[in-house]
C-alpha positions in Angstrom: 0.0 0.0 0.0 2.9 2.4 0.8 4.4 1.7 -2.6 1.1 2.4 -4.4 0.6 5.7 -2.5 4.2 6.7 -3.3 3.8 6.0 -7.0 0.6 8.1 -7.0 2.4 11.0 -5.5 5.3 10.7 -8.0 2.8 10.6 -10.8 1.2 13.7 -9.4 4.6 15.5 -9.3 5.5 14.8 -12.9 2.2 14.4 -14.8 -0.7 15.8 -12.9 0.8 18.9 -11.3 -2.4 20.9 -11.9 -5.0 18.1 -11.7 -5.6 16.9 -8.1 -7.5 13.7 -8.3 -7.3 12.6 -4.7 -5.1 12.4 -1.7 -4.2 9.3 0.3 -4.2 9.0 4.1 -0.9 8.3 5.7 -2.6 6.2 8.5 -5.1 4.0 6.7 -3.9 4.5 3.1 -7.4 5.1 1.7 -7.8 7.7 -1.0 -10.2 10.6 -0.3 -11.5 13.6 -2.3 -12.4 15.9 0.5 -10.0 18.7 1.0 -10.1 19.8 4.6 -8.1 22.0 6.9 -7.8 22.8 10.6 -5.8 25.5 12.2 -2.0 25.0 12.5 -2.1 24.8 16.3 -4.6 22.0 16.3 -2.8 20.1 13.5 0.5 20.4 15.4 -1.1 19.0 18.6 -2.6 16.1 16.8 0.4 15.3 14.7 2.8 16.0 17.6 4.9 18.4 15.6 6.0 22.0 16.3 6.9 22.9 12.8 5.0 23.5 9.6 5.4 19.9 8.5 2.6 18.6 6.5 1.0 15.2 6.3 -2.1 13.8 4.9 -4.9 12.3 7.0 -8.5 11.5 6.0 -11.0 13.1 8.3 -11.8 9.7 10.0 -8.2 9.1 11.0 -7.7 12.7 12.1 -10.8 12.4 14.4 -9.5 9.0 15.7 -6.2 10.7 16.7 -8.1 13.6 18.3 -10.1 11.2 20.4 -7.0 9.1 21.4 -5.2 12.3 22.6 -8.3 13.9 24.2 -7.9 17.1 22.2 -10.9 19.3 21.9 -11.9 20.0 18.3 -15.1 21.6 17.3 -17.1 21.5 14.0 -16.2 25.2 13.4 -12.5 24.3 13.5 -12.8 22.4 10.2 -13.0 23.8 6.7 -14.3 21.1 4.2 -14.2 21.3 0.5 -15.4 18.4 -1.6 -13.3 18.0 -4.7 -15.2 17.5 -7.9 -13.2 17.1 -11.1 -14.1 19.4 -14.0 -15.8 16.7 -16.1 -18.1 15.9 -13.1 -19.0 19.5 -12.4 -20.8 19.9 -15.7 -23.1 17.0 -14.8 -24.1 18.5 -11.5 
């Protein structure tokens, strides 16, 4: 699964630089099409980092980490954006 995710990211770097199809979770490895963010301070607490290091978690794995660490996160802390490729937007 790690190899597959790595190959997808390499493909993204060289081929699909401007076409974001999906991201893969670093915990469960599943692909997801929901772009979401939380504030840097919450992300750093959950990821146990004090730098601007990234990472990629699906919402489910992020919430599981929050629950394990007893960190308070509220609905208003999330910004969700569902990714819809251009060819699908015209059908909506």
